[in-house]
N, C-alpha and C positions, 0 to 999 in steps of 0.2 A: 447453462448459466440457473437456470429453475432449481437444479439440484442445489445447486451451492447456495442461491438465496433462500432454499426450504430447510438448511440445516438448522439445527440450534446454534445462536449465537455463541454459547459456553462450552464448547467442546474440551474434552480433556485432550492435553498434547498427545496421549497415549492413541485417540482416535482422530485427532488432528494428523498425526504420524500415519496411521494407518489407512485413511484416506489417501496421502500424498502419496504413500508407495503403491497402491492399488491404480492410482488413477495419474500419478505425475504431473499434478496441478501445477505445481512452482516452477517446472521446466515448460510448459504450454507454451504454446507461438502465438495463443488466439488471444488477442486484448482483453477484450470482453469477461474471456474466461479469470484470465489472470487478474484483471481487476478483483472479480466478486472473491479468490481464492484468498489474493492478499489481503481485501478488508475483512474476511472471516480469521485469517492467520495473525493478521497484529491482533487484532481483540482477541486473540487465544494465547498470543506471546510465543506463537510459533516462529522460532528464531532463524528457523532452516531455511525460511525464504530471504534472509538477510540480502544475500548476493544478487538473486533473481529480483529482488524489489527494487534494490539500486539499479541494475542493469534497467528494468524496466521505466524507471523514472529518469533516466537518462537518455533512454531512447524514444521514450513514448512522450508525445507533448501536450493530449489534448487535454484541454481543462475539465473536464466531465472526468475523467480518472484521475489526474494529477491530484487536484486541491481535494480529493475526498481522500485519496491514500496520505497526503502530510497531515491533513485534519484528524484522521486515525492515530498514525503514528504520535504524533503530539498529546492526544487524548490520553492514550494508553501508555504515558510515559517515556516515550521513545524519541524527546527532545532532541539530544545530541545525534543521533542517526538521520532524522530529519533535517537535521541544520547540516549535518556534512554532507548529505546526498544534495541538497539544496543546491549548497555551494557550488559543487561540481556540475549541478543541471542547469541552473537559472539562464545561461546564456543561449540557451538552445531552448528557452520555451517561448512565445510568442508572450510580449509584454504584458497585457492584461492576466495572463497566466502568471507571468512572474510576479506581477501586482499583487493578485487575489492570495497566492502563498505567502509574499512577505508579511501580508495583513495578518495573516496567522501568526506570524512569527511577533510581529509588532505586538499586538493588541492578546495576543495567546488568548483569545475567544473560541474556545471550543464550544458547540452547542449540541 
């Protein structure tokens, strides 16, 4: 996690892909590492993660992971992907998590 947190936020697609091929972050089963990797990858427009990200958001309902990931998707121009995943996943989330994510879509407030 510390390794991922210390990486520059603006990696090239080539470097992002090389990291993924070396460490297999996209398919990790560790939620903490997956979260850090997805946050970095979304910001770098590394779309290779999309299927794994969707799976993660469909099966992990912890607000500390879910809300920042949707926020990052919307902030980086992936509104349609975020909306599509949320429609599939929202019934599995705790009501407070569903409400928090819904507010991101309603208000479109990304800080």
